[in-house]
N, C-alpha and C positions, 0 to 999 in steps of 0.2 A: 661186810662191805656196805658203805653208805654213800649217798650222793645228795647234793642240794637240789631241791625241787626247782625246775626252770620257771615256775610261775610265782611262788611265794617265797623262795629261797630258804625254806625250812629244811633241816637235815632229814633225809628219808632213808630208812634201812629195811623197809618191808617190801619183799618181792610179792607180786601178784601171781604171775605165771611165767613159764618158759614157753615161747612160741618159736618153733623151728630154730632153736639155738640162740634166740635173743631173749634177754631178761627184761621183764616189764616191772617197774617199781610203782608203788602207789603212795601218794601223799594224802594222809588223812586230814590235813589242815584245810586244803583247798580242793580236795576230791579230784586230783589230776593223776593220770597214769602216763609214764614216759619210759622210753628205752634208755637204758644206762649200761655201760657208758655210751655217749653219742657215737654213731657209726660213721659219720662223715661231716663235711663242712655244713654249716647252717645255711642251706639253700633250699629253694622251693621244691624242686624235684628234678630228676633226670628227664631228658627229652623222651627216652624210651618208655617212660611211665605214663605219658599223656595220651588220653583217649580223645581224639579230635571229634568224635561223634557226641561226646558229652558236652554239648555246647548250647543247651537250651536256656532260655531266660525264664526264671521262676515267675509264677503268677503274681507274686507280690511286688515285683520290680517296677512295673508300669505305674501303679498307684504311688509307690515311693518316689519315682521320678516326677510325677505330677505334684506331689507335696513339696519337693525341693524347688521345682520351677516357680511355685507360688511365692517363694521367699527370695528368689534370685533371678533377675532379668537376663543375665548372661551366664548361665551355669556351665560348669565343667565337671568331668567325671574321670576317675582313674580306676581301671579294672585290673587288679593284680591276679594273674592266672586267667587271662581273657580268652584262652583257647583260640577259636577261629573268629572272634570278634562279634558274635551275634548280639550280645548284650550292649556292646558299644554302638552297634549299628542302630539299635532302637533310639539311643540318645542322639546319635548323629542326625537322624531323620528329623529330629525336633530342634536342630540348630545348636546342640551342645558342642563345646570343645571336648574332644575325646582323646584320652591317653590310655595305653594298655601296656602291661608287662606279661610276656609269655616266654618262658625258658625253652619250650620245645621248638626247634627250628622248623619242623614240619608244620605244626599248627600256626606258628608265627608267619610263615610264608603264605599259607592259605588266607590268613586274616588280612595280610597286606595286599594280596591280589584282589580279594573280594571288596575290601572297604578302603577306597582311596581317601586320603585326607585324615585318616586316623593315625596318630603317632604311636607306634608299637615298638617296644624295646625288649632286649633279652633280660635285663636286670633292672631293679628299682633304682640303682645308682645312676642309670642313664636318663631317668626322668628329670626334667629341669625343675628348678625351684618355682613353685606355683601353688597357690592355695586352691584346693579342690572343694567343690560343694558336696560331692558324693564320692566315696571310695568303696569299692566292692572287693571283698576277700572271700570268695565263695569256693568252698571245698579245697582250700589251699593251706590254711594255717596248721593243719595236722601234719603236714610234711616237714615242719620246722622243729628242730630240737629245742630252739629257744626263740620265742616270738618277739622278744624285746628289741633286738637289733633292727628288725623290719620297721617297727613303729618309731624307734629313735631316728632312723634315717629320714622318715617322713616328717617328724617333728623338727629335725635340724634344718630341713629345707623349707620349713613353713608350709608344707603341703597339707597339714591338718591344723585348722584353726578352730576357735570356739564354736563356730556355726557349721563346721564340716560334719556331715553325716557319714558314719562308718558302718557298713553292713557286712556281717561275717556269718558264714554257714559252715557247719562241720557235723560229723557224727556225734551222737550223744553217748558218752562213756558211762552214763548212769541210767541208760535205758534198760527195760526189762530183759531185752535180748542180750545186752552186754553183761548184765548181772547174772543171768541164768547160766551161761556157759562162757566164762572169760577166755578160754583157750580157743573155742570154735567161733567166736564173734567175728563175722566176716568183714567188719569195718575196722579191725585192728591191725591187719598184717604188716609187720615190719619187713624190710627196711623202708618201705614206701611211707608208712605212717610212723612218725617219731613220737608224737604227743597226742593223747586222747583227752578231750575236754568234757566237762560237765557244766551245768549252769553256774555252780559255785566257782568253777575255774574262771569263767569269763568275768564274773563279778569281781574276783580278786585281781585279775590281770588289768581290767579296764579302770578299776578304782586306783590302782597303783600308777596308772597313766593319767590320772586326774580327770577322767571322764565324769561329768556330772549326771547325765541322764543315760541309764543303761536299761534296755528292755530285752529280756531273753524270752523267746517263745519256742514251743516245740514244733517240729515239722515231721510229716509222714507218720500218722497215727499207727500204732501197733494193735494187732488183734490177738493178743496172747494173755495168759494169766499174769497178774502182777507178781513181782519178785521183790523180796525185802533187800534193802541196801545195807551198806556197812554200818555197824553200830557205833563205831568211833568217829564217824563223819557227821557233820551238820547236814541232816537230810531235809531240812525245812524247805530250802530252795529247790532241791533236786527232785523231791517226791512228785510234785505236780507236773514235772517234765518227763518222768520215767516212762510214760505211755507213748513216747514219741521216739522214733529212730534217729531223728536229726534235730539240730538246734539252729535257730536263726537269731542273731543278735543285732540290734540297732542301737548305736551309741553316738552321743554328741555332747558338746559342752566342755571339751578338754582345753585347759589353758597351759598344757605342758610345754608347748612351743615357747610361749613367753616366759614361763617359769625357768626354763633352762638357758635363756638368753644371757643372763648376767650371773649365773651360778653354775658350777660344774656338777653334772650328774654322771658318774662313771658309765661309759659305754654309749653315751649319747652324741658325742662329738668325734672329731677325727683323732687319730693317734697324736697329732701335734698338740692338741689341747690336753690330752692325757699326759704328754711329756712335760708340760708346764706345771700341772697341778699335783699329780700324784707324788713326784719326788719330794715336794716340800714337806708333806706329812710323813713320808718315809724317813726323811732326814730328821724331823722333829721327834720321831718315836724314840730315838736313842737317849734323848734328854727327858723323856716322860716316864721312865721306868720308876714305879712306886712313888710317883709325884702327884701333887694336887695341881691340876691344869685348868686354865681358862682358855677356851678357843673362841676368840672374838670374831664375829662375822662368820658363823659356821656354815651358812648356806644350806645345801641339801643334807648336811650332816655326815657325809661319808668319811671326812677327815677326822672329825671328833670321835667317830666309832673306832677308827684305826688307832688313835691315841689311847682310847679307853682299854684297848686290848692289853696294854702294858702298864698303864697308869693306875694309881690308887683310886683317883676320882677325877672326873672331867665335867666341868660346867661349860656347856656350849651355848653361846648367846647369839641372837640375831634380832633385827628389827622387824622382819617380815613374818606375819602370822602364817602365810601359806608355806613358806620355807620350813618353819618350825613344825607345822602339822605333818609335812612330808617326812621330815627328819625323824620325828617320833614314831611314825608308822614304819619306816624302812630300816632304821638303825638303832632300835632300842637295846639297851644293856643295863645290867643291874647297877653299874657304877658310872652311868652317864645320864645327865639331866640336860634337857633343852629348855632355855629360859628366854623370854622376850625382854630385850633391853632397848630403850629408846632415848637414854640420857648419857650415852658413852660411859656407863658404869659409874656415874657420879655418886650414886647411893651405895655402892659396895664398900665394905669396911676395908681398912688398910691391912697390908702384909698378910694376905690369906692364901696366896698362890705361889707355888714353886716355879711354875712355867706359864707364860702367856704366849699363845700363838695368834698371829694376826696376818693372814695371807690375803693379798689382793683386796684390801679394804680401805687403806688410808687414802688412796687416790680418789675415793668417792666422797671425801670431805673437803670443805674449803680450808684455807690456810689456818684460820683461827681454831677450827675444830680439830685439825691435825695436831696442833700444839697441845690443845686441851686433852686429847686422847692419850698422847704420849705421857703427859704428866700423870694421868690416872693410872696408866700401866706401871709407872715407876712407884706410885703409891700402893698399888695392889700387890706388888711383888714383895716377897720376903727379902731379907738382907742379902742372901746368896742367890736370890731368884734370877731367872733368865727370861728375856723377851726374844722371840724369834719372829721377825716381821719381814714381809716382802712387799715390793711395789714394782710395777712394770716399767720397762725402759720406753720412754716416749718415742724413740726412733723405731722401736718394734711395733708399738700400738698404732702408729700412723700408717703402717702397712695394712691394717684391718679397716681403715676408714675412721671417721669421726665417731666417738663414743659419747653420747650426751650424759651418761651416768658418771663419767670421770670429771669431777669438778676441779681437781688440782693434781696434775701429774708432775713428778719431780725428776730432774736430772740427777746424776750420781752425786755431784757436790752438794746440791740442795738436800738430798736425802741424808747424806752424811752429816751435814750441819745441824739439821733438826734433831737427829738422834743424839749427837754429841752434846746438844744443849740440855739433854735430860738424863743422859747416862755417862758415867765416867769411862766405861770401856765398851768399845764396839768393834766388831769384825764384820766386814761386808763381803759377801760371796757373789761372784758372777754366776748366774744361771744361764747356761747356753744349751741350745738344742742342737745336738751333733748326730752325725751318722758315722758308722765305722764298722769295725770287725773285732770279734772277741776270739781269743785263743785260750781254751780251757781244757783241762784233763778230762778225757772221755769217762763217763760213769762206768763203762765196761772194764776200765783198768783197776777199779777198786781203790784208787787213790783219791785224796781230797785236793782241792785247788788251794794254793797258798793265797795270800793277800793279793788283790788285783793291782796291776800297775797300769797307770793311765799314761799313754804316750801318743803324740801326734804322728800321723802317717807321713806328713810332708814336712820335712825339716827346714825347708827354705821359706816357709810361711810364718809370719809373726804370730805368736800365741794370741794376740789381741785382735787378730784379723776378723774373727767372728764376733758380731755384735751380740751382747747379752740380751736374752729375752726379758730378764728381770733381775733384780738384786734382792738377795736374802741377807738380812742383817741379824747378828747375835748381839744383844745389848744387856749390860748388867752394871750394877754399882760395884761389883767385885771383879777382880781380874779374871780373864777368860783363858781357858786352855787353848792350845793351838788346834786349829780345825784342819783335819786332813781332807783333801779333795776327794770327791766321791762321784762315781759314774753309775747311774741307774740305767741299765740297758733294757730294751724291749724284748722280753723272752716269750712273747705271744705271737707277734706278727712274723710271718714267713717273708722276710724282706726280699729275698731273691725271687720267689714266686711272684710277689706283688710287683716288683720292678720289671720283671720280664713281661708280665701281663700288660703293664702300662705301655711299655715300648711296643709290644705287638699291636695294641689298640691304636697307638699313634701311627704306626706303619699302615695298618688297615685303612685308617682315615686318609692318609696321604695317597694310597693307591686308589681309593674311591674318588678323591678329588681329581686325580690324573685321568681316571676312566671317564668321569663325567665330562671333563674338558674335551677329551678326545671325541666322545660321542656328540658333544655339542658342535664341534668343528665339522664332523661328518654330516650331521643333520643340516648345517648351514649350506654345505656344498650340494646336498641333495635338493634343498629348497630352491637354490639358484638354478639348478638344472630343470626342476619342475616348472619354475617361472618361465624359462625360455620355451619349454614345450607348450605351456598354456598360452603364451603369446601367439604361437603358430596356430593353435586351435581357435583362438579368438579371431584371428584374421579370416580363417575359413568360415567360421560361424557368421562373422560380419557380412561376408560375401553372400552366404545363403540367406541371411536376413534381408539384404537389399533385394534379392530376387523375389522373396515373399512379399515385400512391400510393393514392388512393381506389379505383381499379380493382383494384389489386393486393390490397388488403384484402378487397374483395368476393369475389375469386376464392379467397382464402385461406379465407374463411368457407364457401364452397361446397365446397371441398376437404375441410374438417373434417367437414361434413355427410355427404359421400360416404364418408368413412372410417368414420363410425359405421354407415352402412348396410352397408358392406362387412363390418364386424366382426359385425353381426347375422346377415348371410347365412352367414358362416363358421360361426357358432354353430349356426344351423339345419341347415346341411349336416352338421355333426358329429353332431347329434342323429339325423338321418335315417340316417346311416351306422351308428350304434349299433343302431337299430331293424332295419336291414337285416341286420346280423350275427345278431341274435336270430331273425329270420324264417328265416335260412338253415338253422337247426337243424330247422325244420319243413318243409324244402324238398320232401321227397317228397310230402307231402300238400297243400302250398299253392303249387304251381308257378304257377298262374294269378295268385294274389295277389302272388307274388314278382315276376313280370314287370311287373305294374302299378306296383309300388313302384320297380322299377329304372328304368322309363320316367320316372317322376316325378323320381328322383334325377338322371338325365341332363339333364332339363330345368333343374333347379336348378343343375347344374354349368355349363351354358351361360350362365345368368344371372350366375353368379359370375364367369366369365371375362370376360364383357362389362363387368361393373363394374370388374374389375381393369384392363382396357384403358382404360376411361374415366378411372379415377384416374391412371394413368400419363400419359395425354394432358394432364390438368389440371396435373399436376406439371411436365411439360415446358413447358407454356405459362407457368406461374408462374416457372420458372427463366429462360426467355427474357426475360421482362419484368424480372426482378431483375438480370440480368447485362448482356445486350446493350444494352438501352435505357438502363439506369442508367449503364452504363460510358460510352456515347456522350454522354449528357447531362452527366455529371460532367466528362468531358474537355473538352467544349465550354465549360462554365462556367469551368473552370480556365484555359482558353486565353484567353477573352475578358474574364474579370473576376477577375484574381488577388486583388483585394482582398476577394473574397467567399468566401475559403477557410474562414473560420470558420463560415459558414452551411453549407458543404458538409460540414464536420466533424460538425455537429449532425445532418445528414441521414444520414451514415454510421453515427453512433451509433444513430439510430432504426432503421436497417436491421439493425444487429447485434442489437438487442433483439428485433425481429420474427423474426429468424433463430433466436434461442434458443428462441422459443416453438414453432417447428416441430420435429418429430422429426428428429434427426440421422441421417445415413446410417451404416450399420454400419461403414464403413471410415474415417469421419472421425476426425481426431485430437482428443483432449480439449482443450478451450479452457483451457489452462494458461498463465498469463502467463510471459514470458521471465524468466530469472534476472537478466539485465542488459539495458539498452537495446540495440536492434538495432545501433546504431553501434559499441557496445562489442563485441558478439558477433562482428560481421564483421571486427573488427580482431585477433581472437585467433588466433595462429599456433602450431600444435603444434611443439614442439621435443623431440627425444629426449634423455632423461636416462639416460646409460649406467649411472650408479651405481645408480639406482633401477629400471632396466630397464623404463621406461615413458615415455610422452609427458606433457609438461606444457605448459600454454598460456601464451604470452608475448604481451603486448599491443603491437601496432604503433601507437604513439601518432600518427604522422603520418597513417596510414590512417584511424584513428579520427577525427581532427580533420576530415579531408576528408569523411567520411561525416556527421559532425554538422553540417557546413556546408550540407548539402543539406536544404532545407525546402520545404514546400508542394507544389505540383504537380510541381516539378522533382525532388522527392526520389526517388531511385532511377532517374531517367532519364539517359540518356547524351546527349552533345551531338549536334546535327544533323550530317548528312554534309556534306562539302565536295567538290564536283565539280571534278576537275582534268583537263580534256581533254588527251589525249596529243598531239593535233595540231589546229591551228586552220585552218579553210579561209580562203582569201582572200575569197570571197564566199559567206557561209552562206545568203543568200536564194535562191541558185540550186539548193540541194540539196533532194531529196525530203523530205517532212514525215512524221514518225511520231508518232502520238498514242497514249500509253500510258494504259490504263484500269486502275485499281486502287482498291479500297475505302478503303485508308488507306496513307499513306506513313510509317508508323511505322518505327523502326530495326529491321531484321530482314532475313531472307534475300530476300524478294520485292523489297523496296525496293533492297537491295544489287544485285540482278540488274539493275534499271533503271539504277542508278548506273554499273555496269560497262559496260553497253551505251552509255550516253551518253558516258562518258569515252573509250572506244575508237573509237566510230563518229561522233563529232561532225564529223569532216572529210568524212563521206559522207552523213549524214542530219541534218535538224533534228529535235529531240526536245522534246515538251511532254507534260505529265501532267495527267490528270483524276482527281480523287479525292473521296471522301466526307469523310474525316477527315484533318487535318493532324497532324504530330508535335507534341505539347504542348511540347516543349523548344525549339521554334523552327523556322523555315523552313530547309530544306536549301539551302546556299549553291551557286549556280550551276545550280539546277534550276528550270525554269519549271513551276509547278504551279497548276492552276485547281481551286477547290473547288466541287463540284456536289452539292447535297443532294436528297432526295426532293422537297422543296417548290419547288425552283427548277430543274427539269430544262430549262426554257426557256433557261437559261444555256448548257447544253451544245449546244442547237440553234443558238444564236447563235454559239458558239465554232466549231462545225463549218462554218458558213457563212463565217465570217471567216477561219479558219485554212486551210480546204480541205485537210485532210490527204490524203496519198497512200496511207497505210496505217494501220490501227488495230491495236494490240497489247494484247489483254486478258489481264491476270494474274489467273487465276480460282482461288478457293478455296471458293466457295459459302457454306455454313453460314448464319449470321444475315445475311450481306450478299447473299444470293441475290436478294432483291427488288430491290436497287439495281442488280445486274448486269442483271436483266431490264428494268428501267426504262431503262438505258443502251442496251440492244439495241433497244428500241422507238424511241429517238431516231435510231438508225442506219438504221432502215428507209427513211428518205427518201433515203438515199445508196446506191443499189443497186449501183453499180459500184465501191464502195470495198472493197478487199481487207481481210479481218480475220484476224488470227492469234490463237489462244487458247492461253495457257500454263495447264496444270493443275499447280498447285504443291503440292497436297496429295493424300493418298489419298482421292479423292472422284470421283464420276461427273462428267464434263465437262458444260458447258452446251452442249447439242446444238442446232444451228440450221443451216438451209441457207445462212445468210449467212456461216458460218465457212468460210474457205478451208483453213486448216491447224490441226491440234491438236498442240501441243508438250508432251510429257510429260517430267517431270524425272528419270524412271528407267524402266527396263524393267519393274520391278515395277508401277508405277502404270499403265504402258501396257497390260500384260497383264490386270491385275485390274480396271481401271475403263475402259479404252478398247479392250477386246478386239473389240468389234463394229465398230470403225472400220477402214477399209481402210488398207493401207500407204501409199496415195497421199495420204490425208488425215492420217494420224498419223505422228509421228516422235518421237525421243527426243533431247534435248539436255541433257547434264549441266550443272548450274550450275557456273560456274568460280570458282576462288579465286585470290587474289593469292599465288602460290607464293613470290615474293620475300620477302614479309612473314613467311611461315611456313617458309622454307627452312632456317633454322639448326636443327640437331638439338637436342633438349632437353638441357640441361646443368645443371639445378638441383641443389643440394646434396642428396644422399641421395634423388634422384628415383627410383632403382631400388626403393625401398620405398614409393612413393606411387602412388595411383590418383586419378582425377578425372573429373568430368563438366562439360559446359558447355551448359546449357539454361535457358530460362525456366522457373521453378518454377510452372507452370500446368498445367491439366488437358488442354490441347490435345494434349500428347504424354506427360505424366507422370500418375501417380496419387499420392495421398497416401502410399501404401505403398511407393513406389519407393525411398525411403531405406533400407528394410529390407535390400536387397541389400548396401549398403555396411556396415551394422551387422553383418550376418552375416560378412562378410569380416574385419572388425576383431576380432570375437569369436573367430574361428578363428585369426587371425594378428595378435596385438596389436602387432607391429612395423610394421603398415601405417598410413600417414598418408593421409587422404582430403581432397580439395579439391572442394567443391560451389560451382561458379562460376556465378552467375546469381541473379537476384532474382525475386520473385513472391509469390503468395498462400500458397504452401506453406512459405515460409522460416521463419517463427516456429514452425510446427508441427513441422518437421523438426528445428530446434534443440532444441525441447522433447523430442522423441523420443530424441535422442542423450543428453540428460541422464537421461531415464527409464531408458535401457538401460545407463547407466554408462560410455559411451564418448565423452563430449563432448571429452575431451582429445585424441582422435585426429583431430578434424574441423576444417577451416577453411571457414567459410562467408563468401563475399565480398560477397554482394549483386550488383546490376548493376555491370558494369565496362565501360568504353569499348572499342570494337572495336580501337583501336590498342594497347591494353594486353594483349590476349589472348595474343600470342606469349610474353610474359613469364610469364603464368600457366601456359601449356602447358609451359614449361620445368621446372616443379616436379614433374611426375609422368611415369611411363614407360608407363602403361597408361590408355587412355581408355575409360570405361565408358558404355554407352548403355542405361539402364534404362527405355526408353520402351515405350509400348503401341502407338504408331503412328509410322511414319516413311516419308515419300515419298522424301526424299533426305537432307536435313540437312547443311549445310556444315560443321558443327562436327566431324564425323567425318573428312572429308578434310583439314581443318586439322590434326588430330592426326596423320593419316597422313603429311602433308608434314613434320611435326616428328619423324618416325621413331618414333612411339608405336605400340604394339600396340593393337588394338581388340577389346573384348569386350562382351557384353551379352546381351539377350534376342533370340531368333531371330524378329525382327519385321520386316515390311515389306521395305524396300530395303536394310536393313543388310548382310545377306550379299552382296548385289550390290555395294555400295560397297566392302566389304572384299575381295571376290573369293573368299570362302569362308565356309562356316557353321561351320567347325571350332571357333571360339572363342565361339559363341553358344549359350546354354542355353535351356531352356523354363521353368525355375522358379528360385526363390531359391537352393536348396541346390546343384543341379548347376551353376548359373552361378557361384556363389561358389567352388566347387571349381576351375572353369576358371581363374578370376582368380588364385587362390592358387597353382595350378601354374605359371602364367606368372611370378608374382613370385619364386617359388623357383628357376626356371630362367632366370637372367639372360641367358645366352648365346642361348638360344632366343628370348627376348623381344627382344633386340637384333637378331637375324636377321630376325624378323618385322617389326620396325620399319623396317629397311632396305628390305625388300620392299614395305612399305606406301608408303614415300616414293617409290619408283620407280613404283608404280601411280598414285599421286596426280599425279605429274608427267606421266604419259602420258595420263591420262583427264580430270583435273579442273582443268586450268589455265584461267585466265580468257581466255587468248589462243585456246584451242581453242573455248571457248563463244562468244566474240565472232565468231570466224570462221564458226561454224555459223549464227548469227543474221544475219550479213552476207549469207551465201549465200541464206538463206531469204527475207530482205527483198527482195533483188534478183530472186529467182525469182518471188515473188508480184507484184512490180511489173511484171515482164515479162509475166506472164500477164494482168494487168489491162489492159495495152495491147492484147492480142489481142482 
């Protein structure tokens, strides 16, 4: 028994082994092993064979993606056998267009749930026509009994172009383990694996597909003794790979897609194309027996080979070198020669051929060359010779669209006239593409079929109703025999199965459209109902707001009255002080009177200090009402009723007017309007003008447009977080439950801490969150959050009873949310055995309670300053972790050595309105310095105005809020990170900078020296801190050395893995204690 090799098409009759009843054959020509006969349809694999856990991205993938990105500004990727989409997610994070093929329904469903925006299908046929920059076929190709149809499908749709990079991995069939024991080789087992590849296999396959650059490397080194390969194989390419269990192939440079566009290669197009091309040569075979044949315009050479199987000799000619090279490689025979001809055979001698075939060529010539070609055909034929020639029907070709290669298409009468002008006898056949049914004698009956009869199914339809696809003419100078009609039917395609599948697919599509329309209508009704509900809530909130405004105005009036009383007392004190000075001159004689007056002055001083304290308390209360309450109210209104933003704008204007009526703080910036809109100001990038020796501002129009597109509540807000668990448990319901308590889940460090814990510990704990305020820009994806306000604390009680958490983790920062924390603690009183862990995230005294089992501080500074009274058993320090992989690439921005920057919210929780003065001082002393202020907030406009007022605006880039994922790109633009803060408990932005190899400088405040490992580069005021920064800018080698030390320190102390490991240990320890 022999079979054709699926790679090189050579006949193979040597068996290698029998494995569990399956026969493995070996091809010595290309070193391929394959199961024969094939066991099933040529498809990737069954869904049951897919291991969803085998979804890791290989180490070499990211560098390959980097390389492809350098050549393509808008890259796209196709992953065939993408499993759960992990590899595609890598590319999606970098802005790639991502497509995947995954036959396993289970794996495909997981991928579609995890990675929104990635187009994933069951089959390659469902992927739309699109040229990809990178195609991955990892551990997939061995499942195919024939790999060519997969590549032909992609070439036919233009998905592989000359610059497309194709990466393939599979097991190495010529590894030492495979050679040592072919039967027990663990990577062979059929029926899952149909074909086993060697390095030579890939070279053969990819060269036949016209890939120019083919690089085959070994993967997974083996630690066993070498084994000799087969002596009848070419071992030169395989021996250097034998020490590896797997193969990795990177190939590019194939022009096969363009090669097959205007010439037919069997198997590469649809069956419709095959129905047009193959029957012509099958028809011509009967006239080629023992004849000398000329095949003019042989293309890929498949037809000439078919003729040579019965002819005496065949000369196949074509004008294209590439086509001839392919034909010689793929279709060589002893009686077949391929020759280049570019003169329409003008130089060939007369009467040397019995038969000339010319299929689908004449329409590629203009009218003069058509006549010249036919004259040459008549001259080349012997007296009894025959020409068989075809040309397409223009009515059919117009269905395919305009073809620029067709210079002169002919109608039937034109075709007939030009043939009759050169030959005495012609017969023209209609070639029609038909569908129908055959009735033949079953092979089981042992009888043979008689000559076929062609009959139409519908007798009431004209025989000429079907438009011919083409015309085939027989031409000769001698009389022609009658030509019998012939029907070549498709004996390969299962038409019934194919048609049923097409109908089922269409029905599924129609059902999907109906379901989507129905869901859309239901969603619209639900939204209308929600809108009505929100309108009622808005009216209630508006009434509450008016009450708060009334209370605020009353307090403002009382404050003004107290201010007047205070000023009167100050005046009275000054008067008494003057009188006391006068009496002092009479001291010697009036000691008794002086003592009395001094006593009275001391009493007045006490009254004055009490009034000052009372005024400060009233101001603090007024500030609390104006900020915390209004902020919460405004955000709640914006979240529930976006259509009420106009009313909120009016309220903000009223607040601004009231604020102007109050005396401004001494350090507040003047209320000067911006020179340009904020969207414009944040798009201005400083560029150094060497000729003028100064910076000038250039507008980034794309950034400006993005900023202008943000409106309403979402203006200045970044997108919600997306939780991506690293590992998923088989049964999450069996895991201990952790309930996180936090006043708001706004985008920031504390929320990021929860996200990191959830992503890394979801396979060991269940996580849910209780909060007072949600993020206005939307829910965080993948995070279960329950909103609990002051007025509905019973919701928390119900949640605790229903959820029954095993541990509560409180993320504490006190301030205006202290009452909410205490209300939560009251609800926890009913659960006495429930362990509680408290994080102290800011420089503030912790919430002390006998219910708290452990206090976790974010730095040693906060631990010592605010938790010093706690024992070491109760208190511990866990540094917040950062994603070092995102910030591991050293800064590399253009001219970054002359740039400094900061990344903070421009608010008073860490900054003052005067913090910008440090940057202004540096720029004034060193004009070559560029400054990046990354972040948004209430100080933004005031800071921009101050740079204008100081004449240094051209040195500054203000960005406004930027998304977390864009931060690494902004850090690339400067070499020194500045921390101009007045308070700092930890602050992830400094470790971000350290990981990027930036130097750190700023004020000697809080935990900053602890984070940096030294206070050498931290000053106490503007002038000495500015000098430290300038010295670093001028000493670039020192700055680079410090940056490298910072990167090492960040990697050792501040990784997210170290943080998660600490919390994992803490959780388990507390849960163990609770059992005791």
